[in-house]
N, C-alpha and C positions, 0 to 999 in steps of 0.2 A: 290326641284329644279323645276324652272318654265320651261315648255316646250310648244311648239305650238300644239294645238289640231289637230288631223288628220281630214282633210276635205274629206268627202265622195264625195261631188260634189258641184258645184256652177253654177248657171244659171242666165242669164239676163232675166228679165221680160219685156215684151213689154208694157211699161207704168210704172207708179209709184205705189209701193206697200204701202198699208196702213193697212193691216191686214193679219193675218196668223192663221192656225190651224194645230195641230199635235196631232194625237191620239196614242194609244199604238201600233196599227198596221194600215196598209192601207196607202194611199197616203198622200203627203204633200199638203196642201191647201193654196193658195195665193189669196188674194183679192186686187184689184187695180183699177186704172183708167187711161185714156189717157188724159194728160193735153193739152189744146188747145194752139195754137200759141198766145203769148201775155198774156196768163192766163185769158182771158175774157170769162165769162159764161153768158148765158141768165138767168139761175136760180141759186139759192144759193147752190143747191145740184148737185154734179157732178156725171154723170152716172157711174156705176161700172161694173166690170167684175170679174169673178171667174175662177181660174184655178186649176186643179189637176195634180200633178207631182209624178212620181214613186219614192217611198221612198228611194230606194237604189241607183238609178242612176240619178234621176232628169229629166228623159225623160218625156215630156208633154203627159198626157193622154187625156185631153180636156181643152179648154178655152171657156167660154160661157158668154154672157151678163148676168148681175145680176140685179134683182129688187132693190137691196140695193146698194146705191152709197156711195160717200165720203162726210163726213161732221161731224156734232156733234154726238159722240157716235158710237161705233162699237163693234160687238161681232161675233165670228165665232167658230164653233165646229162641232163635228160629232154626228149624232143622232143614234137611236137604229134600224133604218129601212133602212140601207144602204143609208143614206142621209147626206147631209151637211146642217147645220143650219146657217143662216146669219141674224143678226139684225143690223139695222142702218137706216140712213135717205134715203128717196126716193123722187120722184119728188112732192109728195103731203104732206106726213107726214112720220114718222118713220114706218118701217115695219119689220116683221119677215118673212123670206122666207125659203122654203125647196127646195133643188135641189138634183137630183140623183147623188150619189157618183160614179156610173159607167159611166154616160154619160154627166152630167151637165144639164140635162133636168129639167126645172122648174116643181116642183110638186105642189106647192101652195104658197100663200103669204097672209098675214093678216096685217091690220094696228094696230099699238101699240103706246103707249105714248113715247114721247122723253125721252132719258136717256143719262147718261155720261159714265157709265161702264156697261158691260154685260158679264155674264158667261154662257156658254152653256154646258149642260149635256144631256145625252140621254133621261132622263125623264122630266127634268125641266130646264128652263132658268131663270136666275136672272138678273134684271136690277136695277140700282141705279141712283137716282138724289139726290141733297141735301134735297129735300122735302119728298122723299118716296123710299121704296124698293118694288119691284114687282116680283111676281112669275108667270111664264107662262108655261103651259104644252107644251112640245116640239113638239110632233107629231100633236096634234090638233091646235097648234099655238094660244092658247087662254090664256088670263090673267085670273088667278083663285084667286089671292089674292093681296092685297096691304097693306103695313104696314107703318104707320106714327104716331108719337106722338108729342104733343106740347113740345117745348123746346129742340128738337133734330134736328140735321142735319147729313146727311149720306154721306159717302165718298167712302168706298171700301167694297167689299163683297167676301166671300169665302164659301166653303161648305165642310163639313165632314159628310158622311152618311145622317142621317135624319135631320140635322140642317144646317141652314145658319148662318154664322158669319159676323157681320156687324160692320165696324168701324164707330163710330158716335162721334159727339161733343155735350156735354151738354152746350147749349148756355148760360145758366145763369152763369155757373162756368168757361166757356171757356176752358174746358179740354176734352180730348178725351179718349174713351174706346171702348169696343167691346160688342155688343149685340149678344144673341143667339136666333134665331127664329126657329119655327117648319117649316120644308121645305114644307110639304103638305098643311098646313093651313095658314102659315104666322103669326101665333100667337106668342106673346112674350113668351119665355121660361125662360130666366134669363139674368142678366148682367154678361157676362163671365169675362170681365176685367172692373173694376170700372173706371169711367171717372176721372182719376187722372193724366193722361199723357198730357204734353203740346201739342204734335203733334205726330201722327203716319204717317210716310212718305210712308211706304209700309207694306203690310200684306199678308202672304201666309199661307194656311193650307191644310193638308192632313194627312192620316195615324195616326189619333189621336194626331197630332202635330199642333200647331199654332205658327208662328214666326213673330214678329213685328219688323220693323225698326223704331226706336223711336228717337225723338229729344227732347231736354230739353229747347228749346227756346220758351218763352211765346209770343204769337202773340202781336205785338206792337199796341198801340193805334194810331188812325189817327194822322199823323204828327210827330210821334216818329220813330227814326231809329231802325232797328232790332239789337239786341245784338248778341254776339257770341253764338255758339251752339255746344253741344256735340252730337255725333251720336252713337247709340248703338243698338245691337241686344238683343231681349228678347224672349226666347223660353218657351212655355207652353205645358203641357199635357192637352188634351181636354176631356178625358173620365170622369174626375171628374166633380162634380156639379159646381165647380168654378175653376178659373184658378189656376193651380198648376205649379209654376215656376220650370223649368228645369235648365236653365243657362242664364247668361247675359254676354255680352262682349262689351266693348267700341271699336268702329271702328275708331273714329276720336275725338281727344280732342277738346275743345272749340276753334272754329276758325270761321272767317268770310267766309272762302272758304271751303265749304263742298264738299266732293267727290260726284259725281253722281252715286248713288248706287241703283240697283234694284235687286229683289229677285225672285227665283223660287225654288219650293220644289217638289222633285220627288223621289220615292223609298227610303225614309228616308235619302236623301241627300239634303243639302241646297246649292244652287248655288247663288253666289253673283257676279253680274256684276259691275265692276268698271273700266271705260275707256275701254281699249282693254283686260283687265285681267278678267278671271273668276276664282273665288276662290271656291273650293269645300270643304264642311264640312260635318261631321257626324251630322245629325240634332238632334239626341238624346243628344249628349254630347257637341256639338259645336266645337269638335276637328277638326283642319284643316287636310284634306286628301291630298290636292295638289292644285297647281295653274296652270292654263292653259292660254295661249294667244290665243285669237280668232281674227284673222284679220278681221276688219270691225265691231267688237263689239262696238267700240267707235263711230261709225256712225249708230248705230242701229235705225231702226224704230220700230221693235218688235223682241222678241225672246221667245222661248218656249223650254222646256226640257221634254222628255218622253222616258223612258226605256233606259237611257244612251245616247240618241241622242239629239243633240241641233240644233234647226232650228233658223237661224238668217236671218232677213230681213233687208237689207239696202234700200236705196231709189228705186233702180231699179234692185236689185240683191238679190237672195236668196241662202243660203248655208246650208248644213247639215254637222255637225261635230260629231265625236265620242268623248264623254266626259269621257274618261277612265282615272282614276288617280291611 
């Protein structure tokens, strides 16, 4: 039976939200910006601000200007030294910045290459562009490796332990798979999933599990219309040397109107956001555990799950829900 998730709190953010962070403990982190009247800017990069809010009540702890603004690419997470790590565009180039988790004081910043996706971990940050995958040491804020090979384009990245998992396209075959890289060196370890899939729409991994949201629509040639597509989930065990399939399930039969689905994986539970509905599954078996309605989920800017709590950001509002099923 579907029920509405219990909302711990909801708070309006003074400005528009474009990024969030949620750790296992500690405050909720919101990144945003103040849009000007008429939406006109001198620069292409919009100045940013970062705020920390008490996890259980939503009370503001601090809000501070941020070296990282709004634009192409963004990443945010918690470091190992009571700090918040932010990656994204600034007024000159892309930057990585560290701010005090207690006060919002700027600890330091460094210029980095532009990117489309970034993940933040206490020891390492990962960034992705179609041309390369990059590893940066979190506290020193320094790039230590870059991975790229001819005939590959890169899309999404995840991490389990000592490995980075990268969704890529084999440009000759026009099929997608997943690479496994050594996290410390960036060296190629193996091809975890062979490039045999037409498209991987989303990819999450944790706890020796990797789950892909897969479509079967072959990208059309220029001038050709796209055909119908089937949408399915595929789950894999990652501790083996190659992908070991756990389960598969079709979410939508071939149709021109696919649902807007995104994934989160936490504590061996898979969360599927579809419109305002959140479906919770056992990640090992794919068995459905329950369905929840999250008001505002269909208007999401971003959402994250950690330790049974769900952080949902809409355009100007953030909410924390209890995701118990």
